[in-house]
mmCIF file of the C-alpha atoms, coordinates in Angstrom:
data_MODEL
# 
_entry.id   MODEL 
# 
loop_
_atom_site.group_PDB 
_atom_site.id 
_atom_site.type_symbol 
_atom_site.label_atom_id 
_atom_site.label_alt_id 
_atom_site.label_comp_id 
_atom_site.label_asym_id 
_atom_site.label_entity_id 
_atom_site.label_seq_id 
_atom_site.pdbx_PDB_ins_code 
_atom_site.Cartn_x 
_atom_site.Cartn_y 
_atom_site.Cartn_z 
_atom_site.occupancy 
_atom_site.B_iso_or_equiv 
_atom_site.pdbx_formal_charge 
_atom_site.auth_seq_id 
_atom_site.auth_comp_id 
_atom_site.auth_asym_id 
_atom_site.auth_atom_id 
_atom_site.pdbx_PDB_model_num 
ATOM 1   C CA . MET A 1 1   ? -38.490 51.470 -8.750  1.00 0.00 ? 1   MET A CA 1 
ATOM 2   C CA . ASN A 1 2   ? -35.980 54.073 -7.539  1.00 0.00 ? 2   ASN A CA 1 
ATOM 3   C CA . PHE A 1 3   ? -36.534 57.594 -6.043  1.00 0.00 ? 3   PHE A CA 1 
ATOM 4   C CA . GLU A 1 4   ? -35.932 59.445 -9.378  1.00 0.00 ? 4   GLU A CA 1 
ATOM 5   C CA . ASP A 1 5   ? -38.193 56.584 -11.509 1.00 0.00 ? 5   ASP A CA 1 
ATOM 6   C CA . GLU A 1 6   ? -40.943 57.310 -8.253  1.00 0.00 ? 6   GLU A CA 1 
ATOM 7   C CA . LYS A 1 7   ? -40.571 61.152 -8.798  1.00 0.00 ? 7   LYS A CA 1 
ATOM 8   C CA . ASP A 1 8   ? -41.308 61.208 -12.493 1.00 0.00 ? 8   ASP A CA 1 
ATOM 9   C CA . TYR A 1 9   ? -44.014 58.752 -11.514 1.00 0.00 ? 9   TYR A CA 1 
ATOM 10  C CA . ILE A 1 10  ? -46.005 61.082 -8.863  1.00 0.00 ? 10  ILE A CA 1 
ATOM 11  C CA . MET A 1 11  ? -45.344 63.945 -11.827 1.00 0.00 ? 11  MET A CA 1 
ATOM 12  C CA . ARG A 1 12  ? -46.888 62.000 -14.492 1.00 0.00 ? 12  ARG A CA 1 
ATOM 13  C CA . ILE A 1 13  ? -49.973 61.703 -12.571 1.00 0.00 ? 13  ILE A CA 1 
ATOM 14  C CA . ILE A 1 14  ? -50.213 65.120 -11.410 1.00 0.00 ? 14  ILE A CA 1 
ATOM 15  C CA . LYS A 1 15  ? -50.896 65.970 -14.509 1.00 0.00 ? 15  LYS A CA 1 
ATOM 16  C CA . GLU A 1 16  ? -53.061 63.282 -15.745 1.00 0.00 ? 16  GLU A CA 1 
ATOM 17  C CA . MET A 1 17  ? -55.189 63.845 -12.800 1.00 0.00 ? 17  MET A CA 1 
ATOM 18  C CA . VAL A 1 18  ? -55.795 67.700 -13.491 1.00 0.00 ? 18  VAL A CA 1 
ATOM 19  C CA . ARG A 1 19  ? -56.004 67.003 -17.064 1.00 0.00 ? 19  ARG A CA 1 
ATOM 20  C CA . VAL A 1 20  ? -58.397 64.853 -16.386 1.00 0.00 ? 20  VAL A CA 1 
ATOM 21  C CA . LEU A 1 21  ? -60.530 67.085 -14.461 1.00 0.00 ? 21  LEU A CA 1 
ATOM 22  C CA . PHE A 1 22  ? -60.361 69.832 -16.759 1.00 0.00 ? 22  PHE A CA 1 
ATOM 23  C CA . SER A 1 23  ? -61.987 67.546 -19.088 1.00 0.00 ? 23  SER A CA 1 
ATOM 24  C CA . LEU A 1 24  ? -64.198 67.146 -17.016 1.00 0.00 ? 24  LEU A CA 1 
ATOM 25  C CA . MET A 1 25  ? -64.993 70.280 -15.817 1.00 0.00 ? 25  MET A CA 1 
ATOM 26  C CA . PHE A 1 26  ? -64.498 71.830 -18.147 1.00 0.00 ? 26  PHE A CA 1 
ATOM 27  C CA . GLY A 1 27  ? -66.855 69.359 -21.108 1.00 0.00 ? 27  GLY A CA 1 
ATOM 28  C CA . LYS A 1 28  ? -63.202 70.260 -22.848 1.00 0.00 ? 28  LYS A CA 1 
ATOM 29  C CA . ASP A 1 29  ? -60.717 67.112 -24.534 1.00 0.00 ? 29  ASP A CA 1 
ATOM 30  C CA . TYR A 1 30  ? -57.530 68.503 -22.677 1.00 0.00 ? 30  TYR A CA 1 
ATOM 31  C CA . THR A 1 31  ? -54.308 67.088 -24.009 1.00 0.00 ? 31  THR A CA 1 
ATOM 32  C CA . CYS A 1 32  ? -52.326 69.220 -22.245 1.00 0.00 ? 32  CYS A CA 1 
ATOM 33  C CA . VAL A 1 33  ? -53.412 71.733 -19.494 1.00 0.00 ? 33  VAL A CA 1 
ATOM 34  C CA . LYS A 1 34  ? -51.557 75.070 -19.767 1.00 0.00 ? 34  LYS A CA 1 
ATOM 35  C CA . GLN A 1 35  ? -50.797 77.754 -17.754 1.00 0.00 ? 35  GLN A CA 1 
ATOM 36  C CA . GLU A 1 36  ? -51.561 81.101 -20.446 1.00 0.00 ? 36  GLU A CA 1 
ATOM 37  C CA . ALA A 1 37  ? -54.530 81.993 -19.083 1.00 0.00 ? 37  ALA A CA 1 
ATOM 38  C CA . THR A 1 38  ? -54.020 81.875 -16.074 1.00 0.00 ? 38  THR A CA 1 
ATOM 39  C CA . ASN A 1 39  ? -54.891 86.025 -14.802 1.00 0.00 ? 39  ASN A CA 1 
ATOM 40  C CA . LYS A 1 40  ? -58.797 84.559 -15.236 1.00 0.00 ? 40  LYS A CA 1 
ATOM 41  C CA . TYR A 1 41  ? -58.552 82.640 -12.540 1.00 0.00 ? 41  TYR A CA 1 
ATOM 42  C CA . GLU A 1 42  ? -58.386 83.542 -8.532  1.00 0.00 ? 42  GLU A CA 1 
ATOM 43  C CA . VAL A 1 43  ? -59.327 82.045 -5.466  1.00 0.00 ? 43  VAL A CA 1 
ATOM 44  C CA . SER A 1 44  ? -59.443 84.590 -2.451  1.00 0.00 ? 44  SER A CA 1 
ATOM 45  C CA . GLY A 1 45  ? -58.723 87.351 -4.085  1.00 0.00 ? 45  GLY A CA 1 
ATOM 46  C CA . LYS A 1 46  ? -55.243 86.256 -4.980  1.00 0.00 ? 46  LYS A CA 1 
ATOM 47  C CA . LYS A 1 47  ? -54.984 85.920 -9.042  1.00 0.00 ? 47  LYS A CA 1 
ATOM 48  C CA . LEU A 1 48  ? -53.329 82.291 -9.247  1.00 0.00 ? 48  LEU A CA 1 
ATOM 49  C CA . ASP A 1 49  ? -50.201 83.862 -10.435 1.00 0.00 ? 49  ASP A CA 1 
ATOM 50  C CA . GLU A 1 50  ? -50.048 85.965 -7.374  1.00 0.00 ? 50  GLU A CA 1 
ATOM 51  C CA . LEU A 1 51  ? -50.641 82.051 -6.206  1.00 0.00 ? 51  LEU A CA 1 
ATOM 52  C CA . LEU A 1 52  ? -47.591 81.279 -8.304  1.00 0.00 ? 52  LEU A CA 1 
ATOM 53  C CA . ALA A 1 53  ? -45.072 83.547 -7.742  1.00 0.00 ? 53  ALA A CA 1 
ATOM 54  C CA . LEU A 1 54  ? -45.468 82.821 -3.696  1.00 0.00 ? 54  LEU A CA 1 
ATOM 55  C CA . ALA A 1 55  ? -45.373 79.347 -3.831  1.00 0.00 ? 55  ALA A CA 1 
ATOM 56  C CA . ASP A 1 56  ? -41.926 79.920 -6.348  1.00 0.00 ? 56  ASP A CA 1 
ATOM 57  C CA . LYS A 1 57  ? -40.588 82.180 -3.370  1.00 0.00 ? 57  LYS A CA 1 
ATOM 58  C CA . GLY A 1 58  ? -40.918 79.321 -1.131  1.00 0.00 ? 58  GLY A CA 1 
ATOM 59  C CA . ASN A 1 59  ? -43.938 80.212 0.643   1.00 0.00 ? 59  ASN A CA 1 
ATOM 60  C CA . ILE A 1 60  ? -46.045 76.877 -0.184  1.00 0.00 ? 60  ILE A CA 1 
ATOM 61  C CA . ASN A 1 61  ? -47.701 76.433 2.614   1.00 0.00 ? 61  ASN A CA 1 
ATOM 62  C CA . GLU A 1 62  ? -48.718 80.144 2.411   1.00 0.00 ? 62  GLU A CA 1 
ATOM 63  C CA . ALA A 1 63  ? -50.168 79.493 -0.584  1.00 0.00 ? 63  ALA A CA 1 
ATOM 64  C CA . GLU A 1 64  ? -51.779 76.638 -0.479  1.00 0.00 ? 64  GLU A CA 1 
ATOM 65  C CA . ASN A 1 65  ? -53.513 78.035 3.155   1.00 0.00 ? 65  ASN A CA 1 
ATOM 66  C CA . LEU A 1 66  ? -54.810 80.919 0.806   1.00 0.00 ? 66  LEU A CA 1 
ATOM 67  C CA . ILE A 1 67  ? -56.207 78.683 -2.055  1.00 0.00 ? 67  ILE A CA 1 
ATOM 68  C CA . LEU A 1 68  ? -57.424 75.869 0.380   1.00 0.00 ? 68  LEU A CA 1 
ATOM 69  C CA . GLU A 1 69  ? -59.111 79.364 3.178   1.00 0.00 ? 69  GLU A CA 1 
ATOM 70  C CA . GLY A 1 70  ? -61.192 80.455 0.094   1.00 0.00 ? 70  GLY A CA 1 
ATOM 71  C CA . ILE A 1 71  ? -62.162 77.743 -2.011  1.00 0.00 ? 71  ILE A CA 1 
ATOM 72  C CA . ASP A 1 72  ? -65.579 76.551 -3.251  1.00 0.00 ? 72  ASP A CA 1 
ATOM 73  C CA . TYR A 1 73  ? -65.835 73.254 -4.511  1.00 0.00 ? 73  TYR A CA 1 
ATOM 74  C CA . SER A 1 74  ? -68.543 73.317 -6.245  1.00 0.00 ? 74  SER A CA 1 
ATOM 75  C CA . ASN A 1 75  ? -67.148 76.638 -8.312  1.00 0.00 ? 75  ASN A CA 1 
ATOM 76  C CA . LYS A 1 76  ? -65.384 75.831 -11.182 1.00 0.00 ? 76  LYS A CA 1 
ATOM 77  C CA . GLU A 1 77  ? -63.170 78.251 -11.161 1.00 0.00 ? 77  GLU A CA 1 
ATOM 78  C CA . ASP A 1 78  ? -61.524 77.870 -8.043  1.00 0.00 ? 78  ASP A CA 1 
ATOM 79  C CA . LEU A 1 79  ? -61.453 73.797 -8.800  1.00 0.00 ? 79  LEU A CA 1 
ATOM 80  C CA . ALA A 1 80  ? -58.681 75.074 -11.502 1.00 0.00 ? 80  ALA A CA 1 
ATOM 81  C CA . VAL A 1 81  ? -56.714 77.078 -9.001  1.00 0.00 ? 81  VAL A CA 1 
ATOM 82  C CA . ALA A 1 82  ? -56.302 74.205 -6.799  1.00 0.00 ? 82  ALA A CA 1 
ATOM 83  C CA . ALA A 1 83  ? -55.877 71.945 -9.999  1.00 0.00 ? 83  ALA A CA 1 
ATOM 84  C CA . LEU A 1 84  ? -53.320 74.487 -11.745 1.00 0.00 ? 84  LEU A CA 1 
ATOM 85  C CA . PHE A 1 85  ? -51.012 75.111 -8.487  1.00 0.00 ? 85  PHE A CA 1 
ATOM 86  C CA . TYR A 1 86  ? -50.598 71.577 -7.627  1.00 0.00 ? 86  TYR A CA 1 
ATOM 87  C CA . GLN A 1 87  ? -49.050 70.600 -10.668 1.00 0.00 ? 87  GLN A CA 1 
ATOM 88  C CA . HIS A 1 88  ? -47.061 74.037 -11.129 1.00 0.00 ? 88  HIS A CA 1 
ATOM 89  C CA . LEU A 1 89  ? -46.110 72.043 -7.379  1.00 0.00 ? 89  LEU A CA 1 
ATOM 90  C CA . SER A 1 90  ? -45.135 68.953 -9.100  1.00 0.00 ? 90  SER A CA 1 
ATOM 91  C CA . GLU A 1 91  ? -43.029 70.497 -11.672 1.00 0.00 ? 91  GLU A CA 1 
ATOM 92  C CA . MET A 1 92  ? -40.723 71.761 -8.532  1.00 0.00 ? 92  MET A CA 1 
ATOM 93  C CA . SER A 1 93  ? -37.836 70.266 -7.981  1.00 0.00 ? 93  SER A CA 1 
ATOM 94  C CA . ALA A 1 94  ? -38.029 67.563 -4.524  1.00 0.00 ? 94  ALA A CA 1 
ATOM 95  C CA . GLN A 1 95  ? -35.235 69.570 -2.538  1.00 0.00 ? 95  GLN A CA 1 
ATOM 96  C CA . PHE A 1 96  ? -36.644 72.820 -3.218  1.00 0.00 ? 96  PHE A CA 1 
ATOM 97  C CA . LEU A 1 97  ? -40.006 71.454 -1.842  1.00 0.00 ? 97  LEU A CA 1 
ATOM 98  C CA . GLU A 1 98  ? -37.642 70.437 0.995   1.00 0.00 ? 98  GLU A CA 1 
ATOM 99  C CA . GLN A 1 99  ? -36.207 72.997 1.863   1.00 0.00 ? 99  GLN A CA 1 
ATOM 100 C CA . ASN A 1 100 ? -39.277 75.046 1.756   1.00 0.00 ? 100 ASN A CA 1 
ATOM 101 C CA . HIS A 1 101 ? -40.949 72.135 4.498   1.00 0.00 ? 101 HIS A CA 1 
ATOM 102 C CA . TYR A 1 102 ? -43.009 70.622 1.323   1.00 0.00 ? 102 TYR A CA 1 
ATOM 103 C CA . SER A 1 103 ? -42.724 67.608 -0.720  1.00 0.00 ? 103 SER A CA 1 
ATOM 104 C CA . GLN A 1 104 ? -43.870 65.701 -3.325  1.00 0.00 ? 104 GLN A CA 1 
ATOM 105 C CA . GLU A 1 105 ? -45.738 63.209 -1.834  1.00 0.00 ? 105 GLU A CA 1 
ATOM 106 C CA . GLU A 1 106 ? -48.039 66.426 -0.012  1.00 0.00 ? 106 GLU A CA 1 
ATOM 107 C CA . VAL A 1 107 ? -48.680 67.664 -3.619  1.00 0.00 ? 107 VAL A CA 1 
ATOM 108 C CA . LEU A 1 108 ? -50.007 64.575 -4.547  1.00 0.00 ? 108 LEU A CA 1 
ATOM 109 C CA . GLU A 1 109 ? -52.110 63.950 -1.058  1.00 0.00 ? 109 GLU A CA 1 
ATOM 110 C CA . GLY A 1 110 ? -52.608 67.411 -1.882  1.00 0.00 ? 110 GLY A CA 1 
ATOM 111 C CA . ILE A 1 111 ? -55.352 67.431 -5.655  1.00 0.00 ? 111 ILE A CA 1 
ATOM 112 C CA . GLN A 1 112 ? -55.940 63.789 -4.228  1.00 0.00 ? 112 GLN A CA 1 
ATOM 113 C CA . GLU A 1 113 ? -58.174 65.772 -1.120  1.00 0.00 ? 113 GLU A CA 1 
ATOM 114 C CA . MET A 1 114 ? -59.031 68.909 -3.270  1.00 0.00 ? 114 MET A CA 1 
ATOM 115 C CA . MET A 1 115 ? -60.580 66.315 -5.768  1.00 0.00 ? 115 MET A CA 1 
ATOM 116 C CA . GLU A 1 116 ? -62.182 64.133 -2.875  1.00 0.00 ? 116 GLU A CA 1 
ATOM 117 C CA . HIS A 1 117 ? -64.054 67.359 -1.977  1.00 0.00 ? 117 HIS A CA 1 
ATOM 118 C CA . ALA A 1 118 ? -65.147 68.184 -5.752  1.00 0.00 ? 118 ALA A CA 1 
ATOM 119 C CA . GLY A 1 119 ? -67.056 64.719 -6.083  1.00 0.00 ? 119 GLY A CA 1 
ATOM 120 C CA . TYR A 1 120 ? -64.724 63.273 -8.338  1.00 0.00 ? 120 TYR A CA 1 
ATOM 121 C CA . SER A 1 121 ? -62.612 60.407 -6.059  1.00 0.00 ? 121 SER A CA 1 
ATOM 122 C CA . GLN A 1 122 ? -63.978 58.234 -8.319  1.00 0.00 ? 122 GLN A CA 1 
ATOM 123 C CA . PHE A 1 123 ? -61.297 59.291 -10.819 1.00 0.00 ? 123 PHE A CA 1 
ATOM 124 C CA . PHE A 1 124 ? -58.620 59.107 -9.189  1.00 0.00 ? 124 PHE A CA 1 
ATOM 125 C CA . LYS A 1 125 ? -59.313 55.713 -7.952  1.00 0.00 ? 125 LYS A CA 1 
ATOM 126 C CA . LEU A 1 126 ? -59.401 54.297 -11.626 1.00 0.00 ? 126 LEU A CA 1 
ATOM 127 C CA . MET A 1 127 ? -55.817 56.649 -11.921 1.00 0.00 ? 127 MET A CA 1 
ATOM 128 C CA . GLU A 1 128 ? -54.799 54.081 -9.529  1.00 0.00 ? 128 GLU A CA 1 
# 
């Protein structure tokens, strides 16, 4: 497996985890999780759009810290913010992530950890 294949694999795994998580949390069959309704989601007093914009400016760790400091793992809306955030990061180039002191592996680790804290670790293990 070359580097590009590995990168694509990580991105596919993250998208699939987000799709499964949304299906489990909201009881709907999601074939694709879109971000049109991002304005309704917030954590730590920040709307998802603000957190994504912060990450897009290269402040990925700051945005992630805001999410992790304010997330309530029993709240579906908070989990949606974290899942959509990590999905957004998975779509960024490896070069952009590295320039901003982040990596694709950290994206995968972040969503794995979020799913574990939320009680969905068994579904991640099935996907491996």
